PyMOL Python script that loads the backbone (N, CA, C, O; Angstrom):
from pymol import cmd

cmd.read_pdbstr("""\
ATOM      1  N   MET A   1       0.852  -1.162   0.000  1.00  0.00           N
ATOM      2  CA  MET A   1       0.000   0.000   0.000  1.00  0.00           C
ATOM      3  C   MET A   1       0.907   1.236   0.000  1.00  0.00           C
ATOM      4  O   MET A   1       1.969   1.229   0.622  1.00  0.00           O
ATOM      5  N   ILE A   2       0.495   2.272  -0.682  1.00  0.00           N
ATOM      6  CA  ILE A   2       1.241   3.521  -0.740  1.00  0.00           C
ATOM      7  C   ILE A   2       0.666   4.491   0.291  1.00  0.00           C
ATOM      8  O   ILE A   2      -0.551   4.599   0.444  1.00  0.00           O
ATOM      9  N   GLY A   3       1.548   5.188   0.991  1.00  0.00           N
ATOM     10  CA  GLY A   3       1.075   6.160   1.962  1.00  0.00           C
ATOM     11  C   GLY A   3       2.174   7.111   2.386  1.00  0.00           C
ATOM     12  O   GLY A   3       3.359   6.843   2.186  1.00  0.00           O
ATOM     13  N   ALA A   4       1.769   8.223   2.971  1.00  0.00           N
ATOM     14  CA  ALA A   4       2.716   9.175   3.544  1.00  0.00           C
ATOM     15  C   ALA A   4       3.188   8.606   4.879  1.00  0.00           C
ATOM     16  O   ALA A   4       2.396   8.035   5.628  1.00  0.00           O
ATOM     17  N   TRP A   5       4.476   8.761   5.176  1.00  0.00           N
ATOM     18  CA  TRP A   5       5.056   8.220   6.401  1.00  0.00           C
ATOM     19  C   TRP A   5       5.891   9.299   7.073  1.00  0.00           C
ATOM     20  O   TRP A   5       6.753   9.913   6.443  1.00  0.00           O
ATOM     21  N   LEU A   6       5.633   9.525   8.346  1.00  0.00           N
ATOM     22  CA  LEU A   6       6.374  10.512   9.117  1.00  0.00           C
ATOM     23  C   LEU A   6       7.285   9.789  10.093  1.00  0.00           C
ATOM     24  O   LEU A   6       6.843   8.950  10.879  1.00  0.00           O
ATOM     25  N   GLU A   7       8.570  10.131  10.028  1.00  0.00           N
ATOM     26  CA  GLU A   7       9.543   9.497  10.922  1.00  0.00           C
ATOM     27  C   GLU A   7      10.675  10.482  11.184  1.00  0.00           C
ATOM     28  O   GLU A   7      11.292  10.990  10.248  1.00  0.00           O
ATOM     29  N   ARG A   8      10.950  10.751  12.467  1.00  0.00           N
ATOM     30  CA  ARG A   8      12.011  11.676  12.876  1.00  0.00           C
ATOM     31  C   ARG A   8      11.915  13.021  12.166  1.00  0.00           C
ATOM     32  O   ARG A   8      12.922  13.574  11.725  1.00  0.00           O
ATOM     33  N   GLY A   9      10.699  13.540  12.060  1.00  0.00           N
ATOM     34  CA  GLY A   9      10.487  14.846  11.462  1.00  0.00           C
ATOM     35  C   GLY A   9      10.594  14.893   9.948  1.00  0.00           C
ATOM     36  O   GLY A   9      10.578  15.971   9.354  1.00  0.00           O
ATOM     37  N   SER A  10      10.704  13.727   9.322  1.00  0.00           N
ATOM     38  CA  SER A  10      10.814  13.669   7.870  1.00  0.00           C
ATOM     39  C   SER A  10       9.589  12.973   7.291  1.00  0.00           C
ATOM     40  O   SER A  10       9.231  11.871   7.708  1.00  0.00           O
ATOM     41  N   LEU A  11       8.951  13.628   6.326  1.00  0.00           N
ATOM     42  CA  LEU A  11       7.771  13.066   5.681  1.00  0.00           C
ATOM     43  C   LEU A  11       8.178  12.540   4.312  1.00  0.00           C
ATOM     44  O   LEU A  11       8.806  13.252   3.528  1.00  0.00           O
ATOM     45  N   ARG A  12       7.818  11.289   4.026  1.00  0.00           N
ATOM     46  CA  ARG A  12       8.141  10.703   2.726  1.00  0.00           C
ATOM     47  C   ARG A  12       7.028   9.772   2.292  1.00  0.00           C
ATOM     48  O   ARG A  12       6.200   9.366   3.107  1.00  0.00           O
ATOM     49  N   VAL A  13       7.003   9.436   1.025  1.00  0.00           N
ATOM     50  CA  VAL A  13       6.034   8.488   0.487  1.00  0.00           C
ATOM     51  C   VAL A  13       6.660   7.097   0.516  1.00  0.00           C
ATOM     52  O   VAL A  13       7.788   6.896   0.065  1.00  0.00           O
ATOM     53  N   ARG A  14       5.906   6.144   1.055  1.00  0.00           N
ATOM     54  CA  ARG A  14       6.370   4.753   1.083  1.00  0.00           C
ATOM     55  C   ARG A  14       5.424   3.899   0.258  1.00  0.00           C
ATOM     56  O   ARG A  14       4.216   4.130   0.238  1.00  0.00           O
ATOM     57  N   ASP A  15       5.989   2.909  -0.422  1.00  0.00           N
ATOM     58  CA  ASP A  15       5.164   1.996  -1.213  1.00  0.00           C
ATOM     59  C   ASP A  15       5.200   0.575  -0.652  1.00  0.00           C
ATOM     60  O   ASP A  15       4.792  -0.373  -1.324  1.00  0.00           O
ATOM     61  N   ASP A  16       5.689   0.431   0.574  1.00  0.00           N
ATOM     62  CA  ASP A  16       5.815  -0.893   1.183  1.00  0.00           C
ATOM     63  C   ASP A  16       4.991  -1.053   2.459  1.00  0.00           C
ATOM     64  O   ASP A  16       5.272  -1.936   3.269  1.00  0.00           O
ATOM     65  N   LEU A  17       3.988  -0.213   2.643  1.00  0.00           N
ATOM     66  CA  LEU A  17       3.143  -0.319   3.837  1.00  0.00           C
ATOM     67  C   LEU A  17       2.211  -1.523   3.693  1.00  0.00           C
ATOM     68  O   LEU A  17       1.778  -1.834   2.583  1.00  0.00           O
ATOM     69  N   PRO A  18       1.900  -2.199   4.789  1.00  0.00           N
ATOM     70  CA  PRO A  18       1.002  -3.357   4.695  1.00  0.00           C
ATOM     71  C   PRO A  18      -0.407  -2.939   4.286  1.00  0.00           C
ATOM     72  O   PRO A  18      -0.874  -1.858   4.647  1.00  0.00           O
ATOM     73  N   CYS A  19      -1.065  -3.787   3.547  1.00  0.00           N
ATOM     74  CA  CYS A  19      -2.452  -3.523   3.138  1.00  0.00           C
ATOM     75  C   CYS A  19      -3.357  -3.597   4.358  1.00  0.00           C
ATOM     76  O   CYS A  19      -3.144  -4.403   5.264  1.00  0.00           O
ATOM     77  N   ALA A  20      -4.362  -2.748   4.362  1.00  0.00           N
ATOM     78  CA  ALA A  20      -5.331  -2.741   5.452  1.00  0.00           C
ATOM     79  C   ALA A  20      -6.191  -3.999   5.389  1.00  0.00           C
ATOM     80  O   ALA A  20      -6.446  -4.537   4.312  1.00  0.00           O
ATOM     81  N   ALA A  21      -6.627  -4.452   6.543  1.00  0.00           N
ATOM     82  CA  ALA A  21      -7.490  -5.631   6.612  1.00  0.00           C
ATOM     83  C   ALA A  21      -8.572  -5.399   7.657  1.00  0.00           C
ATOM     84  O   ALA A  21      -8.303  -4.878   8.739  1.00  0.00           O
ATOM     85  N   ALA A  22      -9.787  -5.786   7.325  1.00  0.00           N
ATOM     86  CA  ALA A  22     -10.889  -5.684   8.281  1.00  0.00           C
ATOM     87  C   ALA A  22     -10.707  -6.752   9.351  1.00  0.00           C
ATOM     88  O   ALA A  22     -10.175  -7.830   9.084  1.00  0.00           O
ATOM     89  N   GLY A  23     -11.143  -6.448  10.534  1.00  0.00           N
ATOM     90  CA  GLY A  23     -11.076  -7.393  11.639  1.00  0.00           C
ATOM     91  C   GLY A  23     -12.158  -7.043  12.640  1.00  0.00           C
ATOM     92  O   GLY A  23     -13.032  -6.222  12.359  1.00  0.00           O
ATOM     93  N   PHE A  24     -12.101  -7.661  13.800  1.00  0.00           N
ATOM     94  CA  PHE A  24     -13.106  -7.400  14.824  1.00  0.00           C
ATOM     95  C   PHE A  24     -13.110  -5.912  15.164  1.00  0.00           C
ATOM     96  O   PHE A  24     -12.103  -5.381  15.632  1.00  0.00           O
ATOM     97  N   GLY A  25     -14.223  -5.246  14.936  1.00  0.00           N
ATOM     98  CA  GLY A  25     -14.364  -3.838  15.242  1.00  0.00           C
ATOM     99  C   GLY A  25     -13.656  -2.914  14.266  1.00  0.00           C
ATOM    100  O   GLY A  25     -13.536  -1.718  14.533  1.00  0.00           O
ATOM    101  N   LYS A  26     -13.184  -3.441  13.136  1.00  0.00           N
ATOM    102  CA  LYS A  26     -12.455  -2.631  12.158  1.00  0.00           C
ATOM    103  C   LYS A  26     -13.049  -2.808  10.774  1.00  0.00           C
ATOM    104  O   LYS A  26     -13.610  -3.855  10.453  1.00  0.00           O
ATOM    105  N   VAL A  27     -12.920  -1.769   9.958  1.00  0.00           N
ATOM    106  CA  VAL A  27     -13.353  -1.815   8.567  1.00  0.00           C
ATOM    107  C   VAL A  27     -12.224  -1.289   7.686  1.00  0.00           C
ATOM    108  O   VAL A  27     -11.307  -0.622   8.165  1.00  0.00           O
ATOM    109  N   VAL A  28     -12.304  -1.595   6.405  1.00  0.00           N
ATOM    110  CA  VAL A  28     -11.378  -1.032   5.418  1.00  0.00           C
ATOM    111  C   VAL A  28     -12.121   0.095   4.710  1.00  0.00           C
ATOM    112  O   VAL A  28     -13.224  -0.100   4.199  1.00  0.00           O
ATOM    113  N   VAL A  29     -11.509   1.274   4.684  1.00  0.00           N
ATOM    114  CA  VAL A  29     -12.118   2.452   4.070  1.00  0.00           C
ATOM    115  C   VAL A  29     -11.279   2.874   2.866  1.00  0.00           C
ATOM    116  O   VAL A  29     -10.064   3.039   2.970  1.00  0.00           O
ATOM    117  N   ARG A  30     -11.941   3.046   1.726  1.00  0.00           N
ATOM    118  CA  ARG A  30     -11.281   3.607   0.545  1.00  0.00           C
ATOM    119  C   ARG A  30     -11.395   5.117   0.673  1.00  0.00           C
ATOM    120  O   ARG A  30     -12.492   5.669   0.592  1.00  0.00           O
ATOM    121  N   VAL A  31     -10.270   5.784   0.872  1.00  0.00           N
ATOM    122  CA  VAL A  31     -10.254   7.227   1.090  1.00  0.00           C
ATOM    123  C   VAL A  31     -10.475   7.942  -0.242  1.00  0.00           C
ATOM    124  O   VAL A  31      -9.794   7.667  -1.231  1.00  0.00           O
ATOM    125  N   LEU A  32     -11.430   8.854  -0.248  1.00  0.00           N
ATOM    126  CA  LEU A  32     -11.732   9.639  -1.442  1.00  0.00           C
ATOM    127  C   LEU A  32     -11.070  11.016  -1.397  1.00  0.00           C
ATOM    128  O   LEU A  32     -10.569  11.507  -2.409  1.00  0.00           O
ATOM    129  N   VAL A  33     -11.074  11.632  -0.215  1.00  0.00           N
ATOM    130  CA  VAL A  33     -10.487  12.956  -0.017  1.00  0.00           C
ATOM    131  C   VAL A  33      -9.833  12.969   1.361  1.00  0.00           C
ATOM    132  O   VAL A  33     -10.410  12.458   2.321  1.00  0.00           O
ATOM    133  N   ALA A  34      -8.639  13.544   1.472  1.00  0.00           N
ATOM    134  CA  ALA A  34      -7.960  13.638   2.760  1.00  0.00           C
ATOM    135  C   ALA A  34      -7.411  15.041   2.945  1.00  0.00           C
ATOM    136  O   ALA A  34      -7.107  15.742   1.980  1.00  0.00           O
ATOM    137  N   GLY A  35      -7.292  15.431   4.195  1.00  0.00           N
ATOM    138  CA  GLY A  35      -6.753  16.748   4.497  1.00  0.00           C
ATOM    139  C   GLY A  35      -5.610  16.657   5.485  1.00  0.00           C
ATOM    140  O   GLY A  35      -5.500  15.690   6.238  1.00  0.00           O
ATOM    141  N   ILE A  36      -4.776  17.652   5.479  1.00  0.00           N
ATOM    142  CA  ILE A  36      -3.695  17.783   6.440  1.00  0.00           C
ATOM    143  C   ILE A  36      -4.071  18.945   7.358  1.00  0.00           C
ATOM    144  O   ILE A  36      -4.352  20.049   6.892  1.00  0.00           O
ATOM    145  N   CYS A  37      -4.075  18.689   8.652  1.00  0.00           N
ATOM    146  CA  CYS A  37      -4.481  19.725   9.600  1.00  0.00           C
ATOM    147  C   CYS A  37      -3.267  20.323  10.300  1.00  0.00           C
ATOM    148  O   CYS A  37      -2.131  19.905  10.073  1.00  0.00           O
ATOM    149  N   GLY A  38      -3.524  21.292  11.139  1.00  0.00           N
ATOM    150  CA  GLY A  38      -2.455  21.951  11.879  1.00  0.00           C
ATOM    151  C   GLY A  38      -1.663  20.996  12.756  1.00  0.00           C
ATOM    152  O   GLY A  38      -0.448  21.145  12.889  1.00  0.00           O
ATOM    153  N   THR A  39      -2.325  20.023  13.351  1.00  0.00           N
ATOM    154  CA  THR A  39      -1.620  19.052  14.192  1.00  0.00           C
ATOM    155  C   THR A  39      -0.625  18.249  13.367  1.00  0.00           C
ATOM    156  O   THR A  39       0.495  18.003  13.815  1.00  0.00           O
ATOM    157  N   ASP A  40      -1.021  17.838  12.167  1.00  0.00           N
ATOM    158  CA  ASP A  40      -0.102  17.100  11.294  1.00  0.00           C
ATOM    159  C   ASP A  40       1.140  17.942  10.993  1.00  0.00           C
ATOM    160  O   ASP A  40       2.261  17.436  11.032  1.00  0.00           O
ATOM    161  N   LEU A  41       0.939  19.215  10.695  1.00  0.00           N
ATOM    162  CA  LEU A  41       2.068  20.100  10.412  1.00  0.00           C
ATOM    163  C   LEU A  41       2.957  20.262  11.643  1.00  0.00           C
ATOM    164  O   LEU A  41       4.182  20.298  11.524  1.00  0.00           O
ATOM    165  N   GLU A  42       2.353  20.358  12.812  1.00  0.00           N
ATOM    166  CA  GLU A  42       3.139  20.470  14.045  1.00  0.00           C
ATOM    167  C   GLU A  42       3.918  19.181  14.328  1.00  0.00           C
ATOM    168  O   GLU A  42       5.035  19.240  14.844  1.00  0.00           O
ATOM    169  N   LEU A  43       3.349  18.025  14.000  1.00  0.00           N
ATOM    170  CA  LEU A  43       4.080  16.764  14.172  1.00  0.00           C
ATOM    171  C   LEU A  43       5.336  16.755  13.307  1.00  0.00           C
ATOM    172  O   LEU A  43       6.388  16.284  13.740  1.00  0.00           O
ATOM    173  N   ILE A  44       5.229  17.271  12.088  1.00  0.00           N
ATOM    174  CA  ILE A  44       6.400  17.353  11.206  1.00  0.00           C
ATOM    175  C   ILE A  44       7.448  18.280  11.825  1.00  0.00           C
ATOM    176  O   ILE A  44       8.648  18.052  11.672  1.00  0.00           O
ATOM    177  N   ARG A  45       6.998  19.321  12.519  1.00  0.00           N
ATOM    178  CA  ARG A  45       7.919  20.270  13.158  1.00  0.00           C
ATOM    179  C   ARG A  45       8.469  19.756  14.486  1.00  0.00           C
ATOM    180  O   ARG A  45       9.294  20.421  15.112  1.00  0.00           O
ATOM    181  N   GLY A  46       8.015  18.570  14.925  1.00  0.00           N
ATOM    182  CA  GLY A  46       8.552  17.985  16.147  1.00  0.00           C
ATOM    183  C   GLY A  46       7.720  18.211  17.389  1.00  0.00           C
ATOM    184  O   GLY A  46       8.221  18.026  18.499  1.00  0.00           O
ATOM    185  N   TYR A  47       6.463  18.605  17.242  1.00  0.00           N
ATOM    186  CA  TYR A  47       5.574  18.858  18.383  1.00  0.00           C
ATOM    187  C   TYR A  47       5.531  17.662  19.330  1.00  0.00           C
ATOM    188  O   TYR A  47       5.598  17.840  20.546  1.00  0.00           O
ATOM    189  N   ARG A  48       5.422  16.466  18.803  1.00  0.00           N
ATOM    190  CA  ARG A  48       5.426  15.218  19.582  1.00  0.00           C
ATOM    191  C   ARG A  48       6.212  14.177  18.817  1.00  0.00           C
ATOM    192  O   ARG A  48       6.339  14.241  17.594  1.00  0.00           O
ATOM    193  N   LYS A  49       6.743  13.210  19.565  1.00  0.00           N
ATOM    194  CA  LYS A  49       7.378  12.075  18.888  1.00  0.00           C
ATOM    195  C   LYS A  49       6.276  11.255  18.232  1.00  0.00           C
ATOM    196  O   LYS A  49       5.364  10.773  18.904  1.00  0.00           O
ATOM    197  N   PHE A  50       6.367  11.104  16.929  1.00  0.00           N
ATOM    198  CA  PHE A  50       5.365  10.335  16.206  1.00  0.00           C
ATOM    199  C   PHE A  50       6.037   9.653  15.036  1.00  0.00           C
ATOM    200  O   PHE A  50       6.838  10.255  14.320  1.00  0.00           O
ATOM    201  N   GLU A  51       5.700   8.391  14.851  1.00  0.00           N
ATOM    202  CA  GLU A  51       6.179   7.641  13.693  1.00  0.00           C
ATOM    203  C   GLU A  51       4.991   6.895  13.113  1.00  0.00           C
ATOM    204  O   GLU A  51       4.336   6.126  13.816  1.00  0.00           O
ATOM    205  N   GLY A  52       4.711   7.116  11.841  1.00  0.00           N
ATOM    206  CA  GLY A  52       3.601   6.434  11.210  1.00  0.00           C
ATOM    207  C   GLY A  52       2.958   7.276  10.133  1.00  0.00           C
ATOM    208  O   GLY A  52       3.548   8.226   9.619  1.00  0.00           O
ATOM    209  N   VAL A  53       1.739   6.907   9.804  1.00  0.00           N
ATOM    210  CA  VAL A  53       0.971   7.605   8.771  1.00  0.00           C
ATOM    211  C   VAL A  53       0.203   8.743   9.439  1.00  0.00           C
ATOM    212  O   VAL A  53      -0.676   8.491  10.262  1.00  0.00           O
ATOM    213  N   PRO A  54       0.523   9.993   9.095  1.00  0.00           N
ATOM    214  CA  PRO A  54      -0.194  11.111   9.699  1.00  0.00           C
ATOM    215  C   PRO A  54      -1.569  11.278   9.060  1.00  0.00           C
ATOM    216  O   PRO A  54      -1.854  10.718   8.001  1.00  0.00           O
ATOM    217  N   GLY A  55      -2.392  12.044   9.715  1.00  0.00           N
ATOM    218  CA  GLY A  55      -3.694  12.365   9.151  1.00  0.00           C
ATOM    219  C   GLY A  55      -4.826  11.624   9.825  1.00  0.00           C
ATOM    220  O   GLY A  55      -4.707  10.444  10.155  1.00  0.00           O
ATOM    221  N   HIS A  56      -5.911  12.319  10.023  1.00  0.00           N
ATOM    222  CA  HIS A  56      -7.095  11.720  10.633  1.00  0.00           C
ATOM    223  C   HIS A  56      -8.357  12.374  10.096  1.00  0.00           C
ATOM    224  O   HIS A  56      -9.457  12.116  10.583  1.00  0.00           O
ATOM    225  N   GLU A  57      -8.191  13.215   9.099  1.00  0.00           N
ATOM    226  CA  GLU A  57      -9.341  13.904   8.513  1.00  0.00           C
ATOM    227  C   GLU A  57      -9.512  13.408   7.083  1.00  0.00           C
ATOM    228  O   GLU A  57      -8.715  13.734   6.203  1.00  0.00           O
ATOM    229  N   PHE A  58     -10.547  12.624   6.862  1.00  0.00           N
ATOM    230  CA  PHE A  58     -10.754  12.066   5.527  1.00  0.00           C
ATOM    231  C   PHE A  58     -12.225  11.752   5.306  1.00  0.00           C
ATOM    232  O   PHE A  58     -13.012  11.668   6.249  1.00  0.00           O
ATOM    233  N   VAL A  59     -12.574  11.583   4.046  1.00  0.00           N
ATOM    234  CA  VAL A  59     -13.904  11.145   3.633  1.00  0.00           C
ATOM    235  C   VAL A  59     -13.692   9.906   2.784  1.00  0.00           C
ATOM    236  O   VAL A  59     -12.834   9.900   1.902  1.00  0.00           O
ATOM    237  N   GLY A  60     -14.462   8.859   3.037  1.00  0.00           N
ATOM    238  CA  GLY A  60     -14.269   7.630   2.282  1.00  0.00           C
ATOM    239  C   GLY A  60     -15.492   6.751   2.263  1.00  0.00           C
ATOM    240  O   GLY A  60     -16.558   7.104   2.767  1.00  0.00           O
ATOM    241  N   VAL A  61     -15.302   5.596   1.665  1.00  0.00           N
ATOM    242  CA  VAL A  61     -16.364   4.597   1.505  1.00  0.00           C
ATOM    243  C   VAL A  61     -15.886   3.295   2.140  1.00  0.00           C
ATOM    244  O   VAL A  61     -14.767   2.849   1.886  1.00  0.00           O
ATOM    245  N   VAL A  62     -16.737   2.689   2.965  1.00  0.00           N
ATOM    246  CA  VAL A  62     -16.377   1.404   3.567  1.00  0.00           C
ATOM    247  C   VAL A  62     -16.352   0.347   2.465  1.00  0.00           C
ATOM    248  O   VAL A  62     -17.346   0.131   1.771  1.00  0.00           O
ATOM    249  N   GLU A  63     -15.214  -0.298   2.318  1.00  0.00           N
ATOM    250  CA  GLU A  63     -15.018  -1.327   1.301  1.00  0.00           C
ATOM    251  C   GLU A  63     -15.214  -2.733   1.856  1.00  0.00           C
ATOM    252  O   GLU A  63     -15.684  -3.631   1.158  1.00  0.00           O
ATOM    253  N   GLU A  64     -14.848  -2.905   3.115  1.00  0.00           N
ATOM    254  CA  GLU A  64     -14.886  -4.252   3.714  1.00  0.00           C
ATOM    255  C   GLU A  64     -15.106  -4.110   5.213  1.00  0.00           C
ATOM    256  O   GLU A  64     -14.551  -3.217   5.852  1.00  0.00           O
ATOM    257  N   GLY A  65     -15.918  -4.995   5.761  1.00  0.00           N
ATOM    258  CA  GLY A  65     -16.167  -4.962   7.189  1.00  0.00           C
ATOM    259  C   GLY A  65     -17.265  -5.937   7.561  1.00  0.00           C
ATOM    260  O   GLY A  65     -17.807  -6.619   6.691  1.00  0.00           O
ATOM    261  N   PRO A  66     -17.600  -6.013   8.841  1.00  0.00           N
ATOM    262  CA  PRO A  66     -18.645  -6.935   9.273  1.00  0.00           C
ATOM    263  C   PRO A  66     -20.019  -6.528   8.729  1.00  0.00           C
ATOM    264  O   PRO A  66     -20.302  -5.346   8.533  1.00  0.00           O
ATOM    265  N   ALA A  67     -20.830  -7.496   8.502  1.00  0.00           N
ATOM    266  CA  ALA A  67     -22.207  -7.227   8.028  1.00  0.00           C
ATOM    267  C   ALA A  67     -22.985  -6.531   9.142  1.00  0.00           C
ATOM    268  O   ALA A  67     -22.811  -6.834  10.322  1.00  0.00           O
ATOM    269  N   ARG A  68     -23.843  -5.597   8.748  1.00  0.00           N
ATOM    270  CA  ARG A  68     -24.695  -4.917   9.729  1.00  0.00           C
ATOM    271  C   ARG A  68     -26.099  -5.484   9.643  1.00  0.00           C
ATOM    272  O   ARG A  68     -26.608  -5.751   8.554  1.00  0.00           O
ATOM    273  N   CYS A  69     -26.711  -5.663  10.784  1.00  0.00           N
ATOM    274  CA  CYS A  69     -28.081  -6.183  10.841  1.00  0.00           C
ATOM    275  C   CYS A  69     -28.970  -5.204  11.559  1.00  0.00           C
ATOM    276  O   CYS A  69     -30.165  -5.454  11.714  1.00  0.00           O
TER     277      CYS A  69
END
""", "prot")
cmd.dss("prot")
cmd.show_as("cartoon", "prot")
cmd.util.cbc("prot")
cmd.orient("prot")
């Protein structure tokens, strides 16, 4: 999976991230639109130690998950 990766204050694109998988209490979402917020920018500036995929503001469609009844 391709995604933005933040590590030691450096943001880069990675193409070796594991594919998402649905599980208990989890769904797979196909992201249609994503945004970068002020917190993401502060993480790049070193506001907090963070390693991983930044971002939490998105709009998407559930692709896979438990059936709803």
